[in-house]
C-alpha positions, -999 to +999 in steps of 0.1 A: -162-049-073-146-078-081-113-080-077-093-107-095-052-116-101-041-094-123-070-074-126-061-039-127-098-027-123-093-029-087-059-011-088-071+024-102-037+040-117-022+071-099-035+106-106-013+129-118-023+157-099-004+175-070-019+167-039-024+205-024-027+197+016+003+212+033+032+189+038+042+213+070+029+215+106+016+188+131-010+174+117+013+164+087+035+156+107+016+130+125+005+119+091+039+113+078+050+092+111+018+072+107+032+065+070+063+057+085+056+033+112+036+012+088+069+009+068+092+002+096+096-034+088+118-044+054+086-070+051+065-046+040+089-021+021+091-054+001+055-058-003+048-022-011+081-029-037+058-058-053+027-040-055+042-011-071+063-032-100+028-054-108+003-023-109-022-053-112-040-068-084-015-092-063-030-122-042-014-152-028+017-149-050+029-122-019+037-151+000+055-165-027+075-134-036+082-125+002+091-155+015+075-153+049+047-177+065+015-168+055+005-156+091+029-130+093+023-114+058-012-117+063-002-092+094+022-073+074-007-068+053-031-056+079-001-028+090-002-014+055-040-015+049-043+000+083-023+032+075-040+032+041-009+025+014-030-005+003-063-018-006-074-053-003-107-064-021-119-098-007-125-125-043-139-154-025-118-172+001-088-150-006-077-109-007-060-094-035-038-061-025-031-032-046-014+004-033-036+030-026-024+057-050-038+088-033-017+076+001+013+071-020+014+105-036+004+119+000+035+099+017+058+114-016+051+148-011+053+146+027+088+131+022+097+157-002+081+185+026+110+178+047 
């Protein structure tokens, strides 16, 4: 799939259906802890907020908005992507990012279960 800046095709809208997986128990606790580790840095929280507001594919402007070095932003994006909170689509020499709606719904459900 081709992903262009400002393109909403690579960033599907959130599915309004509830996540019916358990929000309690050892597996849910591990899942929430993994998300919490990924969110444990203010820059990563800012990146998620930026992607949530844009609701479209975001590429290089992340560095401009976060005001950190490109390499630092790339490291933070990798942590968020590895946790499954964002997706990245390669578009030529750059990668465009957006939130992963399913993971964000799951995070909200897990936090709501506290």
